[in-house]
C-alpha positions in Angstrom: 164.9 147.9 139.1 166.5 148.2 135.7 164.6 148.3 132.4 165.2 144.6 131.7 163.7 143.6 135.0 160.7 145.8 134.3 160.1 144.2 130.9 160.5 140.7 132.3 158.0 141.5 135.1 155.5 142.8 132.6 156.0 139.8 130.3 155.7 137.4 133.2 152.5 138.9 134.5 151.1 139.2 131.0 152.0 135.6 130.2 150.4 134.2 133.3 147.3 136.3 132.8 147.1 135.2 129.1 147.4 131.5 130.1 144.9 131.9 132.9 142.4 133.6 130.5 142.8 130.9 127.9 142.5 128.2 130.5 139.3 129.8 131.8 137.7 129.9 128.4 138.7 126.3 127.7 137.1 125.2 130.9 133.9 127.1 130.0 133.7 125.6 126.5 134.7 122.0 127.4 131.4 120.9 129.1 129.3 122.2 126.2 131.5 120.3 123.7 131.3 117.1 125.8 127.5 117.4 126.1 127.2 117.9 122.3 129.4 114.9 121.6 127.3 112.8 124.0 124.1 113.9 122.4 125.5 112.9 119.0 126.5 109.5 120.2 123.0 109.0 121.8 121.3 109.9 118.5 123.6 107.7 116.5 122.9 104.8 118.9 119.1 105.2 118.3 119.6 105.1 114.6 118.9 108.9 114.2 121.5 110.9 112.4 122.2 114.2 114.1 121.9 117.3 112.1 122.2 121.0 112.6 119.6 121.9 110.0 115.9 121.0 110.6 114.4 119.1 107.7 110.7 119.7 106.7 109.6 118.4 103.4 105.9 119.0 104.0 103.1 116.5 104.0 103.2 113.5 101.7 101.1 113.9 98.6 97.7 112.1 98.9 97.5 111.2 95.2 99.9 111.0 92.3 99.0 113.7 89.7 97.1 112.4 86.7 96.8 109.0 88.3 93.5 107.5 89.5 92.7 104.4 91.6 89.4 102.6 91.1 87.1 104.1 88.4 84.5 106.6 89.7 82.8 107.8 86.5 79.1 108.2 86.1 77.4 104.9 85.8 79.7 103.1 88.2 77.6 100.7 90.1 75.1 100.7 87.3 74.9 98.7 84.1 76.3 100.7 81.2 78.5 100.8 78.2 82.2 101.0 79.3 83.8 104.0 77.6 86.7 106.3 77.9 86.6 110.1 77.9 89.5 112.4 77.6 89.9 115.0 80.4 92.6 117.7 80.8 95.4 117.0 83.2 98.3 119.4 83.2 99.1 120.3 79.5 97.8 117.0 78.1 94.6 115.0 77.6 94.3 111.8 79.6 91.8 109.0 79.1 89.5 108.2 82.1 87.3 105.2 82.4 83.5 105.9 82.6 80.3 104.2 81.7 77.2 105.5 79.9 73.7 104.0 79.6 72.6 103.7 76.0 69.1 102.5 74.9 69.0 99.8 72.3 68.0 101.0 68.8 69.1 101.2 65.2 72.8 101.7 64.6 72.5 105.3 63.4 70.4 106.3 66.3 72.7 104.4 68.7 75.7 106.3 67.4 74.1 109.6 68.3 73.0 108.3 71.7 76.6 107.1 72.5 77.9 110.5 71.4 75.4 112.3 73.6 76.4 110.1 76.5 80.0 110.9 76.0 79.3 114.6 75.9 77.4 114.3 79.1 80.5 112.8 80.7 82.7 115.5 79.3 80.5 118.3 80.5 79.9 117.2 84.0 82.1 118.2 86.9 85.0 115.7 87.5 84.7 113.6 90.6 86.4 114.5 93.9 89.2 112.0 93.3 89.6 113.2 89.7 89.9 116.9 90.9 92.4 115.8 93.5 94.5 114.1 90.9 94.4 117.3 88.7 91.8 116.5 86.2 89.5 119.2 84.7 87.3 119.6 81.6 86.9 122.5 79.2 83.7 121.3 77.5 80.8 123.5 78.6 77.6 122.1 80.2 74.6 121.9 78.0 76.5 120.9 74.8 74.4 118.5 72.8 74.8 116.5 69.6 72.5 115.4 66.8 72.8 113.2 63.7 73.4 114.2 60.0 71.3 116.5 57.9 70.3 115.8 54.3 73.4 116.0 52.2 75.8 115.3 55.1 78.1 112.2 55.2 76.1 109.5 57.0 78.5 109.5 60.1 78.2 113.2 60.7 77.6 114.4 64.2 76.4 118.0 64.6 77.2 119.8 67.8 75.0 122.5 69.3 78.1 124.8 69.1 80.0 125.2 65.8 83.3 123.3 66.2 85.1 126.4 64.9 83.8 128.4 67.8 84.9 125.9 70.5 88.1 126.5 72.4 91.0 124.4 71.1 91.2 122.2 74.2 87.4 121.6 74.4 87.3 120.6 70.7 90.3 118.3 71.3 88.5 116.6 74.2 85.4 116.0 72.0 87.4 114.8 69.0 89.6 112.4 70.9 86.7 111.1 73.0 84.5 110.5 70.0 87.3 109.0 67.8 88.0 106.3 70.5 84.3 105.2 70.6 81.4 103.7 68.7 80.6 107.3 67.6 83.6 107.3 65.3 84.2 106.0 61.8 86.1 102.8 61.3 89.4 104.7 60.7 89.1 106.6 64.0 88.3 109.9 62.5 85.1 111.8 63.4 83.0 114.1 61.3 81.7 117.1 63.1 79.4 120.0 62.1 77.5 122.7 64.0 73.9 124.0 64.0 74.7 126.2 61.1 75.0 125.4 57.4 78.8 125.2 57.4 80.1 122.0 55.7 81.1 119.4 58.3 84.8 118.6 58.7 86.6 115.3 59.4 88.8 115.6 62.5 91.5 113.3 63.8 93.0 112.9 67.3 96.7 112.7 66.9 99.5 112.2 69.4 100.3 115.9 69.2 96.6 116.8 70.0 96.6 114.6 73.0 100.0 115.9 74.2 99.2 119.6 73.6 95.5 120.2 73.1 95.8 124.0 73.7 98.4 124.4 70.9 95.8 124.5 68.2 92.6 122.9 66.7 92.8 119.2 65.8 93.7 118.7 62.2 90.7 118.4 59.9 89.6 118.3 56.3 86.3 119.2 54.7 83.9 116.2 54.6 81.5 116.0 51.7 79.1 113.5 50.2 76.3 111.5 51.8 
């Protein structure tokens, strides 16, 4: 045998072995490919889109954040004065419907009773549904309010804690809740003092205060005159 015959022999054997190897691998892969195609067609026929990546978006949220259904505030199911109090939800203050029971009496006394009822709503723990929706309060339990002293403007409300010592968010809750109620003056401002002899100040609930109560104390000016 010459060198050419040898090369042709090797090439022939190598070629046949190469084709046989490729044919074997193709026969091994073909059933799996056909099965995958059939599975895709079956899923498509059932209205299910085949995918190679499992999708898991977790459980659906049970309640939209800062959104409540039926009111659940104190006094629900009882006769009371419909009011709104401002609770904290996320970075903002959000009004929540409540009801407080207020005894009949002179206008000045009634203002203080309304203010105390509102404070009671602010200091109590939010309901289960309110907590689930993300509501909290920063006003401490036990906070109380009284009427003006001699020399105070007649609409003054004096808190058991000096307003200057309250956290910014807690003071914002009180100011915005009072300013939107019968405890406020006609222009929506509220005059607050503390148990000390500091001059009361007139506070306002602005859009910025409601949007970012932790950014700083509500704007105020000194209130003088009886």
